[in-house]
N, C-alpha and C positions, 0 to 999 in steps of 0.2 A: 565409668563412660564419658567422660568429655577429655579422654586423652585423645583420640582422630583429631578433634578441632582444633585442641592446642597444640596438637604436631603441624599442622596443619600455616596456624598461624605463626609458628617456629619457623618454617621452612618460609615462607611471604620475608620475615626479618631476616633473616641470613639471606637469601636473595636480595632485597632490597638491598644488604650491606654490601653484599660484595661486589655489585653495582659501582657502589660509590666508593668505595677502596680502589674498585679499577679504574675509576673515572680519575680519582684521584692520580694515579701512577702515569694516564695517558696525560692528566693533565700537567704533571712535572716534568714530560716530556716534552711537550712544547715549551714549557716556560725555560726548563735548558738551554734551549735550542731555536725558539725564536730570537731571530738578531732584532736591533733596536734598529728604528724607523729614523733618520734623519729627519730633518723640515722638508731639504729637497730633494729629497727621493721619488724615485719613481712610484704611483700607488698603481698596483696590479690588483685589475678588475676580477674577479672571480667569475665565471661566468658559468650556465649550462644550469645542468641539473645540481648541482652543486653548488651552483652562485643564488640558486632559487632558496634550497636549506640555509645556506646562510645570511641570506635577508629575513627566514623565518626566527630563527635564531636575536639575530638583532634585535627585533621588533619584540621578541618575546621578553628576553632581558629590560629593556627601555618601559615595558606597560605597567602598569602599578596594580592591574586587576591579574587576574586568572584569566591569560588571552593568549589564545593561539594563533598564526596563520600561516598560509600558504602563496608561495607571490611568483609570477609567470615572470620570469627572467626578462624578457622582452615581448612584444604582441607576438601573439601566434606561437608560443614556447610553453605553454601552461607546462608542469611534467609530470600532468597523468590526461588520459582521453575524458575523463568522465569526473566534473565535479564533486560528485558523493565519492568514489572512490579517494580522490586528494582528501577530503575530511575524512574518510576513513583514517587515516596515517595519524592524527591528532589521538593524543590520549581520553579516554574518556568518548569516543563518538563511536558510534554504530550505525552500521544504513542498512535498509528494508532493500528487497531486490525484487524483481520484478520474475515472473516466471523463468524470462529469457536472462536471466542471470544479470539482467544491468542493475546497476546501484540506481534507488527513483528518488526514496528520504532517506532522510537522515533524525538519529534521536541521540541526544546527551544524557549522559549520566544516570542512568538508568530509567530512565523515564520516556515514554512514546515520542511520534515524531508529531504530534498535535502538540505538545509541550513545547518544539522548538518553534522558536521566533525566525523567520526567516527572511533579511531585507533586500532592497536591491536600490542598491548607492545610497542606505541608511534609509530607506523609506519602505513602508509597508507593501506586499503583495499577497494576489492569493489568486492559485491558479482552482479552474472551474472542474478539474479533471480529474475521473473518480479511481484514479491510481493506477496502482498494480491488474491486470488481467483478472486475478482472484481475490482483487481487494473494494475495497466501497469509500475511500475517503472520504472526509467529512470537510475535506474545502481547507484545514488546517494546517494542512501537510504541503507540502510543496513540490514537486514534480521537477525534482534537477535535471532530466533527459531534457527538458524544454529549454535549459542554460547550457549553450557548450561551450568549454574551456576557452575555446579560439579567443572568446572577442570579451576574457576578464580578464582583469591582473594581480587579483588579488582578494584571498578568501580568508573575513577574522572570524572568529569563535569568542565570542566573551562568554563564561561561565560562570563569572561572578557579577553581577550585573548593576547597574549607575543610574541612578535617580535621573538622568537625560534619556538612558535608554527607555524604546517606546515596550509597555506591559506586553505580557501575552505569553513570554517566555520563561515557564516556571522553570524548565529545566536548561536554557540558557538561549543564547542572539547568535544568529549568523549574518555578518554582512559579506553580500556579493559586491564587489568593487567591477565593474564595467571600466573599457579602456577610454581615456580622455585626452583631447592632442596633443596638450603639454604635459604627455607621461615622457614624450619623444621631441624634443624640437626639429625643427623645421621642414622638411618632407621624407616623408616615412610611410612605405609599402611594405607588407607581410602577405605570405600566400602560403597556404600546404594542399596538398592534394593526396589522398591517401584511396587505395582499394582494399576492400574487407571482405572474407568470406566464412560465413562461419559452415564448418565442418559440414554439417549436416544439413546443412540449405538447397536449394537449388540455384544454382546465376550467384554473383560477384556482385555486390553494392559498392559504394564510393563514399566517401565524404571526402569536403574541402571551400575552405575559406579566404577570404582576399580584406586585407584588412589596410585604411590609405588614413593618413592623417596629412596636417599642412599646419604648420604654425608661422605667421608673420611677427617678428621679434618676441618681446615678450608680452606686445595683446591680446592679438586673437588668435585662436586657433578654431578647426573645425575635425572631425573625424570622421569618420564611415565605416562599416565593417560589415560583411556578411558570411555566412557558415551553413552549408547546406549537408544533409546528410541522408541517402538511401541504406537501404540494409535490408538486403534481403534475409529473412529471421525465421528460423522454425525451431520449437521445443516438443520435444515429445514427453508423455507423464501418464501415471495413473493418478485415478481423484474418485472419491466416496460419497462426498457433501456429505460426509459424519458415517456413522456408525449406529448398527439397531439394534435388538434384540425380539425376539415375536413377540407379538400378545397372545397369549394363551388363551383359551377359554376355561372356564368353569371344570368342565367336562375333561381337558386336557392338564388343569393343574387345580386340583382341587383343595390344593392350600389354602389358607390366608398370606403368606407372604407372594401370591401368585404380582408377577410384571412389579416387584415392590422396587427393583430399581430403576422402572420410568421406562420412558423411549417405547414399545409398542410399533414401529413404525411399520410391519410386514405380520399378516395373520396365516396362521397355516387353519388351512378348511377342515370345518368338522367331518366332511366323508369325502373321500377320493376320489377329485372329479374327472368326468369322462376325457380320454389321452391326457390324463399324465405324465405316463411314461415307468421307466425305471421297471416295469414288469410288475404294477401296482394294479388292483382291481378296484375297478368303478363302483363307488357307493359302499367300500369298506370304512368301518367308523375308524373315525381318525380323535380316540383318546388317550387319556395318561398312557395304556397301557400298550396301546398300538404304539407311542412315542418313543416307548423305553425300547420296545422289542425292537425298534428299526433303530434305537441306537444304541447299541447292546454297550456296557460300560458307564453308561453317564446316568445322573439321575434327573429328576423332572427339574429342579433348580436350575443345574449349568444347562440342559436344554431352554429354559424359560429368560435365561441372565446372558446365555453367549451372543458375545458382536461378530457379527457378520457387517458387510460392506449394505450401507441404504441404494448406492448403486456403485457397483465393482467395475468402472471404467477407464480404458486405457484411452489415452486423448494426443491429439496429434492440432500442435494449433501454426498453423504458416502464413506465409506471404508478405509482402509488402511495409516497410516504416520508413515511412521519409518524413524530415525533420530539418525548419529551414528557423532562418535565427535574424536580424539585422537591427546593428544601435545609430546611432547619429549622436554624435555630442559635439558642445559646440564651447568655447569657454570666453570671456575676454574681460580683460582686466587693464580699466580705462586710466586706471592710478597704480600706483604703486601699494596702496591697501584698500584698492576696491576689486573685489573677486567676483564676477557673472558666471554660472553656468547655465547648463540644461544639459540634459540625459534623455536618451527617448529610446526606447527597443522593443520591435516585434519576433512574435516566434508561433511557431505552428508548428503540429503534430498533422499526421496523416496516417491510419493503419489501416492498409488494406488486407485485414485477414483472414482465413476460414480456419474454424474452429470443429474439431471434428471429434466425437464419444462413439467408443464402442462399448456398449453397456450390459450388463448381466442385473438385470430389474428384480432388485429384490422390496424397494418400499413403494408401497399399496400392493402389493402382490402376493400371491396365494400359494409361493414355495411349500414344501413340504420336507424337510430334514432327512435325510439317511447317512446311517451311520458317522455322523459327529464328532466332531473331538474336539476334547478344550485343554487351556492350557492348568488349571489348576481343579482341585479335587472343591475349592469351598469357592462357590459362585455366589453364593451371597449377594455382595456388592460387585458382583459383574465379574465376567471372565473373556476370554477372547475364544473365540470355533478358530482351530486351528489347521482344521481338514474337514471333509465332509462332500456329498452327492448329495442335491437338490432339485428331488424332480418338479413336476408343473409351473418352470420358470419360463421364465419370459425373455427376451434378449431386442436391443434396438440401438438402430445407428440417430446417433442428435447429430443434424449436421447443421451448420450454422455461420455463415458468411456474417462478418463481425467489420462494421465498420466504425473507427473511433476517434475525432478529430476535436479535437483543440488550440483553442489558441491564446495570444496575450500579448496583450499593445500596452505600453505605458510612457507617461512622460514624468520627467521631473525637473522641475527649473531650481534652483537657486542662488543666494547671492550667499558670498561673506563682507563684512565692510568693518575692517577698521578705523573705528572713528577717532580714538585717539590712541597716545601708547599704553595706556591702559584701560579702554576699552572698546568692545569689538561682539556688530550683530553677525549673528548667521541665522540664515532662514531660508526654508527649503519647503516646497509645494510638491503632489504625489497626485498622480491619478492613473487606477488600472483598470483594464475591462478584461475579462474572462470565459469564452462562450466553451464548451462542449458538447458534441453529441455522439451519441453512442447508438447506434444502431446495430440490432444485432437477431432476426427473423429466426427460427427454430424450424427445419422440419425431422421429422422426428416416424419413422415408419419403423416398425415393429411385427416380431414372427406372432404368429395367428397364438389364438388362447386353447389348450388343449392339443397343439401340435405333438403333446411328448418331449419337446425339451428337455432335456435334465444336462445341470448345470454341478460339475467337480472342480471343488474350491480348497486350493490349499496354499495356505497360511505362508510357506517359507520365510519361517522364523521370524516375523515381522516385518523383512523386505517386503518389495512391490508382490504382490500371490499369485500365483497363478487359477485361472479360470479357465478351460475348455468347456465345451461342451460334445454332444454326441450325435450335434448335426453341421451341416456345412452352414455356419453362419456369412458365409461370406457369397453365398449365393442370392440373386437377386428374386427369384421364384420362393423363396423363407420368407421374404417381406408382406403385410399385408398394412392395411390403414386402419382397422377395429382394433382399438386399445391405443393407438398413436394418437399424434397429435402435428400442428403445424401453430406457431407462436409466432403474433411480431409486437415485439414488446422494446423499445425506445425511452431513452432519456437524453434530456435535454438540458441543460444547465448555464446560469448567466452567475458569473459572479463582479465584483467591483468594488474596489476603494477608491477612496480621497481625500485628501485630507493635507496638513500642514502642521508647521515646527518653527517656531522661531524659539533664538533665547539669546541672551545678552550676558556678555565675561565681563566682569569688570574686576583687572589686578593683572598679574607676571606670573610666572611658573612657581614664584617661590608663595606668591599665596594670592588665589584667586574666587570668585564668586560667581557662579553662574545660576540663573533663573531664567524660567521659560516657561512655554504654555505648546501643547499640541492638543489637535482634533485629528482622530480619526473617524473613516464611516466607511463601512463594509457591510454589503449585502449578499446572499446567496440564496439564490432560488434555483430547485429541482422541481421539472416534472416530467411523470414519466408517462409513459402515451404506452394505450394496448390497443390494438383491433384483430386480437386472435380468434375470438366468436366471431366476427362477419366471414374471416378469411377464411378457418376451419370451413366454415356450413358453406361455401363458395369451392373449398378444393375438394372436402371430402366427407360433406353431409347434404350430398343432392340438393343444394339449395344456393346456385352463385349469385343469387339476388337479390336475395332480404334475408333479414339481422333475426334467423328463427333458431330455437335451440331444441331439442329434443326434453322427449318426454321427461319429467321433475327436473328439469332445469340441464340436464348433462346433455356432455354432447352428440353429437350426429357424426362419427367418422369413419362411416362404414366403406363408401366410396360407390355403395350400388348407383344402380342409373335405374331410377324408373321415372321418366318423360312419361309427365299427360297425367301426372298423380295429382289429388288433389291438395290442399295445404289444408283444406278443410278438415278430411277424411282422420289427418293428424294429429293435429291443432283446434281441438275443439273449441277453444276463443276464441278463432277466428269470425268476425261480425262483430269483437261488442270492444270494447274501449278504443284502439288507435284505427281499428279496425271497419267500425261503426259505420255503417252504412254503405259499404263497398259491395258491388250485385255479384262483383266476380269473383271466385275465389284464387288465389294465386298458385298458378301452376309448378310443380318441379321441372326443372328443364337438366338435372342431374351433376353430379361431382364434374368438378374442371376436369380432375385428375383421377378415374373411374381406382379402382381399385385394380379392376383385369389391368392395367395401364401403368401403374406404380411402377414395377420392376422394372420397364425400360427408362424409369427419370435416376434407376440405381447403376451405377458406371466403376469402372474402375480409375481408383486414384491415385495419385502420384506415388503414392507411397506402399500400394499391391492390395488396400483395401478399399472395401467400398465406399461411394461416395455419389451425393446428390449430384445430375448434372442442370448445377443451381440458372445458368443462361436460357435454359430450354424452360425449367422447371418455374423461373420467374416470370417467363414471358406467358405461360400456359395456366398459369395460375395467378393471374393479373393483381402482381403482388405490389407492382407500384400504384396502382390506385389505394389499394387497403392501405398500405402505408403511409400514405399523402394523409389519408383520412382518419389515420388514426385519431381517435379520442385519448381526452385528457384520463389517468388514470391514477390511483394514491400509488405508486409502485413501480419500479422495473424491474428489469434484468439481471441487472446490478446488486440489486438486494435496499439501494437506498430507496429512503420513504421520501413522496413530495413534499417540499416542505418550502417554506423563506426563512430565514434569520436576517433581521438586519442590528448589527451594535453598532451604534454610535458612542463614541468616547472622548470626553473632556479631562485633558490631564493638565494637573501645574506640578512644576518642579524646581526645586532648590540645589544645589551642592557646592562646596566649596574644596578646592584643591589645592595641595601646597607643598611644601617642602620643607624640612626641620630637620634638627640637628639630637637626634635619640643617643644617649648612654654614649656619645662618637659615633653614633653611625649614621650617614644618611639616609632618611628617613623621606619616603612621598608617599601622600593619602590621598583621597577622595572620600567623600559623607555625603549624602544627603538624602531624600524624602521624594517620592512621588503622588501624588494625589490625584487618585483618578477614576471618575464617573461614567459610567456605562448605561447607556438605554438600549434597551435591548426587544425587539419585538420579535416574534415567532410566529409563525401560521405551517396550515398545514391543508392539506386537500381533504376533503370531509363527503363522500360520496353517501348518499341517502335516497330513497325508493321514494317514485315518483306517487303519490296519494292517487293518483290517476289509474295505477294500475291494479287498485285495489277488485276490479271485477273482470281482472285477468287470472288465467289459470299459472298454474306453477310454471310450463314450458317459455315461459317469457313474452315478449312483445318488440317492436321494432326501438322502442324507444324504455328501456329496463330500472335507467335510474338519471337521477341530475347529480351535479358536486357545486361545491361553493369552496373557497375559501375559509379559513376562520381562523382568526389572527389574538395575538395574547401579549400585552405588552408584563416588564419588568426595567426596574432600575437600581443596583444598587452602587457601593460607591468601597473603593478598598486604599486603605495609608502604606505606600511601599517603602519599608527606608531602608538605606545599606549603608555600606561602611568598607574602606578597603584600605590597605596599608603595604607598600611594599617595602623594606630594610634591604641596605647593602652592609653586608657584612664584611665583605671583600670586593675587592673589582668584580673578581670572576665569582661569588655567591651574592644571591638573590632571594631572601626568606617573605612570605605573604602570608598575610590573613584576610580572609573576608567573611563580613555577617551579609546576612542582606534576606530580605521579605518577596516573592514572587509570586506570579499569579499569573493561569491559565483556566478560560474561558468554556465553560462544557461544551461536548461534540455537537456540534450541529442539530447532525443526524441524532441524536439521542432529545435534544431538545422541543425538534417538531412535533408536535401538539397531534401524533395520526397513528393511523396501525398499518406495519409493515408485514406481509407473509412473505417467511423466508424459504417458502415452500412452498410448488404448487398441487400439494395434500390441503394446505389449508389448515393443517394440523401444526403449526406451529409457530410464532410470529411475535414480533414485537408491538409496545405501546411505547407513545414518546410519552416523556415528560420535562414538561416547559418548563418548571419552577425548578431543574435544575441551579444549584449555586456553583459559582469556580471554584479551581482548585487552588490553594494556595499553602505555598512553601515556604518554612522557616530553613532559609541556606547554612552548612558554615562549610568553609574552603582553610585548610591550611596547607604550607608548601615551602617546596624548597627549591633553588635551584642550581648548578652547578658548569659553568660555561668555559665547556676543557678547551678552548682555541679552534676558531676557524667556524665552521659550523657545526662543533658538536656539543654537548649541553647533558648533563641527567637531571633528569626532574622527577622529584615524587612531591604526589599532592595525595592528601587525605579531604575528606568530604562525607559532609551528612546532609541529609534533605531530610524533613519532616513536613508530611504531607497532608492536609487537611479538606476535609471535601471529594476526597474518593471516592466514588460512586463501585456500591454493588451491584448484583444482578437477581430480581426476584421473578420467581415462577408463578403462577395465576393460572390454575387450571377451572373449566368453568364452561358452558355446551355453547357453541357457535351460538345457536342465538341471543344469549347472552349479548353478545358483541355491540348489539343492533343500539343499547346507549353512546356508544361509541361511532356511529353512523355507520354501520357495517352488517349490510346484511346479504343473505344469499344472493339476489338480483347485483349486486356490487361485485360476486368473483367470475370469475375467466373458466370458462367450461371444463376445462380440466380441474379449475380446485372445485367445482359445481359435482362434479362427478364422485371427487372423490368424498365429499359430504355426504353426497348418497351411498355410499356403501358404509361410510361408518355408521348409518341409519338415517341420515336426513340431519337438517337443522337443528331440530331437538335433543337428539341423541348425544349428535356425534361431539367429542371433547377436544378442545383446542389447547393447548397451551403458551398460555403469553408471558412476553418478559419485558421488564420494563427494570429502568435502574432508576436509584436514589444514592446520595450520598449519605456515605455511609457515617455513626457517629463516632471512628476509630482515626487512628492514627498511622501511616505510610513510613516508615523511616528504609529509607534507602542511604548506606551506606556505603563510601566504597573508596578505595583506594585506585590510582594512576602512577604510571610509573614511565617516562618518555625517557631514551634514548638516543641519540645523534652521535656519532664517532667517524670521520676520519681518521686513518690509518696510516698517514700517509710516512709517519715517523716508528712505526713498528713493524711495517713491510719492506723488503726491499724494492718493491715498484711502485711509484706511486700511483694515488687515483684509485685504491681501492676505501672503501666505506661500510658503514653499517647505520638502518636506524631501527628500532626496536618502541613497539609500545606497547603498553599489556595494562589491563583495566579489571579489577577485581570488585567486585557488587553484590551484598548483601543485602534482601529485604526480611523487613518485618514488621505484623502490619501487630497493631496494639487497641484494647477497646472492640466492640462490637463486629469490629474488620478482621478478627484476628484469624478465621478461616475461611472471610470473606472474597477480598481481594487481593489481588497483586502489580504491580509494573506491566503491565503486558510488551512479550518482545524483548523482553532483556535478559542478557546472559550473562550468568555470574562470572564469569572469565572472559577473555577476548584480546586476543593482541596479535599485531600486525605488524612482519619482522620484512624486513629488506635489505638486500645487500647491493650496493652498487659499485659502479666501476666507470672514472670518468678522466682522460688525459690524452692531450693530444687528439682533442677531435672525435676519440673513439667515447662514447659513452654505453653499458648497457646496464640494467637493474631485473635484477628476481626481490621478488615481492611474493608474501605469503601472510594472507589473512585465516585468524580462527576466529567463530565465535559457539560458546558453548547454548547446546539446545537450551531452550526458553520454554516459558507459558506462552501461548499465541493466545487465546482466548478463552475469557473464565469459562467456571465450570454452566451447569443447566443447558450443553450440546445435544439438540435434539430429545429435549423433552427428560435427558437423563441426568439427575441433580448430580451428580460427582462425576461427569464426563466434561473434562476439560480439554483444549487442544496444547499441543507439546511442537515447538520446532524441536529439529535434529542436528546435531553439530555440523556447523558447516567452516569447509575449509577450502581456499582458491585460493588457487600460486596464479602469478600473471607474469610477464616475462617483457619485457622492451629494453631495444636499443636503437642507437643512431651512431650515422657517421657525419660528422661535419667538413665536407668535404675543401672547404676553404680552410681549415686550420689542418686538416689530414693533408693533402696535397700543395698547401699552399697557394691556392687560385680565390684570386678575390672576388668577390660576387659570388662564387660556384652554392648548390645548394646543399641542404642536409638529408638523407634518405636517411628511413627509419623502418623498423622493421619489429613490428611487438605480435604478443601472443597473449590472448585472452581466457582467461580459464585452462592453464596446461595442462589442471593433472582432472579436467574434465568434471567438476564438482556436483552436485545434484542438490537441490531446495529441497527438502522433504520433510513431512510433520508426522504426530501421529495422535489417535481418539485416547484420550484416555491411560492408555497401556501401551507400554514401549513397543509389544510386538503388537499392535492395531494401527496399522499402515491408515493415515489420512490422505496424505500427497506424496509425491513425487514428482519433478520436472527437470528435465534433464537437455537442456543446452548446448551441450558439446563445447567443441575449443572455436573461435574465432582466429583467424588470422589478417594481420593488416600489414599490409606494405604501403609505403608514404615516400614523399617529398615536401620539403616544404623551405622558403628561404626568406631573403629581405635584403629591398634594394631601395 
């Protein structure tokens, strides 16, 4: 039974052996043909892409630990257009992409992006953004698209920590080094300009950069640079917001196994309602016999547990994305041993996008399945619906202009003082401030209830399904307000860091002792805003003036217009509580957007489907007023909980570095320990009913609730030892070993002690866990590198991480009313959620499934093999200039103890590789690269209340092409620029995922190809 596994291991060993043998042959070819360089010989400087590779190989060879670098050959000439793409060429590195296909976050060696510490000029930074469009970053991740490559000179990835490195990166540390004036002495100016066209988007964007520096002798220098980028972007796709099964009644499934898999986010009605369509007769009982007869070939368990999309929707995301960044850096060297510097950066991004979804609405509705088919006979643990016709359906358009703005500014002053021949002092301070605003109103017209709409669903073997209708859903006349909604849900984030680091080194390269102290203070605050109820009452609830809700708290969104109707007629509580003493009852003035006029706001969009005439709707609905007066809420439309986290860390460290002779071989080593004390303050925005509302009926009041911030403090200590050694076995072979303990603090979004509903149905949500402890990882690294000449090398590394404190999710099912002890009541909910609670029987009967994280008692083992190979082929091919690069990573995860079936490191592919072929000679450069990531688990189980349901990413493959012609070299013209042409996502890769089963599509995003044509130069 172990033979397949043994064969895989044998194949890996054979592959690694083949790499080593081939590398040895190439190395011998270089050794035999490389001439001896005399002392007075002219030194030939390798430039361009190969120059960057050669610099990286040199840095790798000279490092003591497991470290990789990507270097710019010159200002403005980074080898990649995106920092994340550059990092993906390093073994053991994977990147997370936005729905647009652009790399955003980086993860190292089998742990998520929040386990990677990203530093800017060796100092801590934090970005307030929520991350990718379909994500909700916790703010430990860094959005690398905010940092343009034009302004950076080197990226360093350290996979084996040392005591002096900042804690927080259990997986590794990435240090981003921006340009400084003494990188190029004298006067220097570089520039670039590029036009970019995304194939499926309208319009052409562009980006450009300008970088200038000047030094005065060896004493003073200053540098300034700016980079701007405007992208006309578009992504098409398919989304489900999860899949679900039907919530059958006892009459429909009298078996004891009814609803045994969980879920149940849609209900099959007890009788056929009027206007169900598909020839069904109103009033017909829908019991087990009915369901079996209408779905021939299926048993009741298959009907009960078959998964269909909660919201089967196609989406279009398009608009303009603007980015700009600037740096200023100064250096002063008053003496040969004293160096002062200051680095500063400002970066911002402004996304002005529209996100439109066209949705078959299953969640919270009452479809009737007919002729349904499933993919397996045994559905006791769930199965996937492969086809079916669903009567009594509804369809809605979800139109949402989306405005996201994020900024980052920071300053890092520092000094290096060589006090004496064997004594050196280094000191650095840092400060960053980042803000984020997310404005995402939603307008959702829907087809009428009982309109006879019938949906036909075809799974298409697990790809994007086909969903068609018996009516024209692109006809404005088919949409109404009743059952639809409008939302105002915003999010505001503020994140800041400050701190200092200083260390004293005594000794020389052969033996030195370093001791130091560090202080880091980082705080994050997330505020949600929600004014949906007031805006909805004004837009389509007959009440543009006062915040009132309909009977039993349900929203009134029928769009009717009844001028002159008394408020007291519908609100019997009027005249009590806050309205006591008023002698004149309020009078309805009608909806701002009456149902009769709704169709006039639905217009053809740029890509053939209906959209909202937003400019007109915004004005007529008084959106700006309701948006500007939106009160704070406990959650936002990104799904992040409102909350506050502040972490103040004080660290002391000492380490020893040296060189020695071990068994006749040169040995370099580093050993040390870091002690870190963390003071953590977490807070959440808790809402509670105002006791003065006790006299009011359930239909609400103008002041339904209040809110307050609640805080909780925690202090903990950690000791993090580390030791690394590099043994030079031969001039071209280096072996390394490292032992270390590293730490990452828990997800801030999980720490916040509040409740957040991830669904407008208020049926599933999360409860914060402020007591979560940090993750601790024991790390072992063993590797050997063979440097084959010039930029060439072969690197083999094995590693193991034993992570303690990993978290598991546990589900708690309870009636909604039980959430009162957490400060959540019916009055806290938005109207849509209140309506969903009412539809399930009210607060006392409606069940909610809340998920919370806790530290597991087991250990997660992450083991891996990394292979890196960069090789020029000048000696093997008749044409000079060719070469290739290959990185491959194989990762295996195993949980022991409590977590055996409970947790994995998410988003970690078992296999990944990045292969590239390059040519550079005579001023001509071309590079074709291909990256592959095997599909992996992207989210834990218990999705949408289904215990066994987790989310998984599909395999991802992307090819990119880049090329340039250096006219100065090619035409022998001094000062002439370089022309560039690139194609991003040459193969039109899609980012896709599935829900529990491989044929249950969860999402699919298609950004298409992007073409770039540019020019760059220097003088």
